[in-house]
N, C-alpha and C positions, 0 to 999 in steps of 0.2 A: 465531407458528407456526414461522417460519424459525429463530428463536433456539432453540426446543425441538428442532427437527430437527437444528440444527448441534450441540447438546449431545449428542444421541444419536449422531450420526456421530463426534464426538470420543471419546466413551466407547468406542464399538465399535472405532474405530481403535486407541486405546491398549490395549484388551483384547487384540486380536490381536497388537500389537507386543510387549507385555510377556509374553505367554504363549508366543508363538513364538520371541521373542528373535532376530530376523533381524539380520544384520550391518547397521550403520548405512549403509554404502556401498550395500548392496542397497536399503534403504529410500529412500535419496536418489535412486537411479536410477529406481525405480518412480514416486516422487513427482514427479521432474523431468519424466518422460515425460507423466504426467497433467497437470502444470502447463502444459506446452507445448501440449498438445491443448486445454486449457481456455482458454489465452490466445488461440489461434487462433479458438476458438469465440466468445470475447468480441469479438474483432476483427470477425468476420463478422456477429455479432448487432448490433454497435454501428455498423457501416458504414451509411452513408446515400447514396442516389443523389440528388444535388442538381443543379439546372439551372446551367449556365454563363451568367452575365449579363455585360452590358456597360453602361458608364455613358453615358447620353444625355440631351440637354436637349430637353424636349417642352413647348411652350407656356410657355417661360421657367422650367420646373421641372426640376431635376436628379433623374433617376430611373434605376433599373437595369432594363434590358430583357432578357428571356430570349432567348438565341440559338437555342434549339431543341436545343441539345446538353446532355448530362448527364455528370457524372463522379462516381465513387465518392469519398466523403470520410469520414475518420475525425476527429472533433473532438479537439482537443488534450488534453482532459481524460481521454480514453480511452488515451492513450499509456502505455506500461508504466514509468512513472517514480515510482509510489507505492511506499511501503515494501513493501507485500505483493507487488507485481508484481516487485520486485527480488529476491525470494526465488528466482526462476528462475535468475538470475545467481549468487546465493550458493550454491545447491545445485550448480550446475554446477562452480563453482570448488572447492567442498568435495570433489567426486568427482575432479577432475583434479589438484589440488595434492598433491604427494608430501611436502613438508616437514612433519614432524609438529608443529613449533611453530606454524607458520602455519595448519595445518589445525585445530589446537586453538583458535587465536584465531577462526578463521572459524566454527567450531562454536559458540563463545560468542556471536558476533554473530547467527548464525541463531537460537539460543535466545531471545535477548532481543527481536530485531526481529520475528521471525515470531510469537512469543507475544503481544507487545503489539499489533502490527499486526493480527493475526488476530482477537484478542478485540474490539478497538475497532471493526473493520469489521463484525463480527457484531452487536454492540450498537448501533452507530450507522451503519447501512447507508447509504452514500452514494447508492444507486440507488433507495431507497424513494420519494423525491419524484417520480420519473419515472412512477409509476403512479397512476391516479385511484381505483382500487378495490382491495380486499383480493383479490378474485377475479382481477383482472388481474395482481396481484403474484404470487400463488401459482401461476398457470398460465404465468408467464413463464420461458422457457428461460434468459434472461439472469440472472434472480434465482436460479435453481437452480445455475447455474454459479458465481455469485458466492459463495453460501454454502457449496457443496461445496468450492470452492477454499480459502476461508478456514478451513474446518474442517480441511482437509487440512494446511495449514501449521502450525496449532496442534498437531496430532498430531506432526508432525515436530519442532517445537520442544521439546515435553515429552519425547519419546522421546530427543532428543539431550541435553537437560539432565539427565536422570536415567539415562543409559546409562554404565556405567563405561568403555566403549570410548572415549567422547569426552572423558572426564575434564574436564568443565567444572566450575569452582569458582566460589564467591561472588566471589572477587577478580578474576575475569575480567570483572566488569561494566564495568571500565575500557575494555575493547575495544568493548563495546556503546556506551558514551558517546562514544568516539573515532569509531566508525563513524557514529553518528547525528549527530554534530557536522559531520562532513565532508558527509554527504548533505544535511543541513539548509542548510549554506552554499551548496552547489551548487543547491539548490531556488530560492534567491532569484534567481540568474541565470537559471535555467531558466524560472521563472515570468515574468520580464520578457521573455525571448526569445519565449515562446509567446503572451503577451498581445498585443492589437491596440490600439496607441495611436492617438489622434486628435489631429491638429495643426491649428491655425489661424493662418495668418500665421507659419509656422515656430515656433509656440509650443505646447507640449503643454497640451491643455485637458482631457484625460481619457482613459479607456480604453473602447473599444467592446466589448471581450471580454477577460476575465481568467481565467487558470487559477490554481489554488490548491494545488499539490502540497505536501504536508507541512503544510498549514494555515499556510504561511509568510505569506501575505497576509491573508486573512480568517479571523477566529477562528470556531471551530465553535459558538459560543454565540449568534451573531447580534448581538453588541454592536457598534454603529456606532463606528468609530474614524476621526476626521477630521484630527487633528493628529499630527504626527511624534512628539511626546513621549508621546502616548497609545499610539502604536504601539510605542515603545521599552518602555514599561511592560508592554505586552502580551507583548513578546518576553521581557522579564525574568521575568514570571510563568510564561510558557510553559517556559522553561528550568528554573526551579525545580520545576514540576509534572513535567517530563520526568525529572529526576533522581531525584525521589521515587518515581515509578512504576518506574523501571529498578531501583532498590534494592529495591523491594517484590517485583519479579519474580525477582531474584536471591536474595532472603531465604531461600526454601525450600532452596536449595543450601547456605546457611550452616547451617541447622538440620540438614540431612542430614550435613554434615561434623562438626558437634559431636556428633551421636549416635554416629557412627563412632568418634570419639576416646574416648567413654565406654566 
């Protein structure tokens, strides 16, 4: 149902943009404001009030005892470090940067990252497992925020990619690959920083909690990876798939360029 709703929202958004043809800067400003509002809404909806506990030993057993105090807490997985959340930063930079060359490069990055990230998020919703029933999913404000936001960035991406003002070409896919590579490398450090390691006698024995921005750690297919060589193979396959997907996303721009030449 939400996939269908998202498709309708995307088609309506594109119809308005391509019929009215507003300046890209104006579209980015409107979408940036909406994105910030929805990010704040996501934060408020994901925020939890959790008890503050203290470690104690009772009858020889180590337990955590509630202190009677509570604190708001946002789990690490909800921090705005996923590719789609980073569109807020990209849109802001596209508005404030004056240099035409870097603005064009940023447009090409937004086109690729927002289009790929938005479509994958709609088709493979990361929040769906949080709900026990279809009714709960459909009535959740968090779900509506999630799909409206990702539909919006898909509209922004397509409008930028096919707007002559932005002048994005097939050859610009290299900037998308460069940006994705930088963000991907950063995610390895970020995931390690935000995960919770467990040590025993100063030796790492496992993780109590792990985050997975950019699917850097755990693959989205649920395949168990226990050895480093298996993980390296996963990374290699992941890179190959990413390059193919990026080329496919930029392929329509190449087709458009060839038609113009004819």
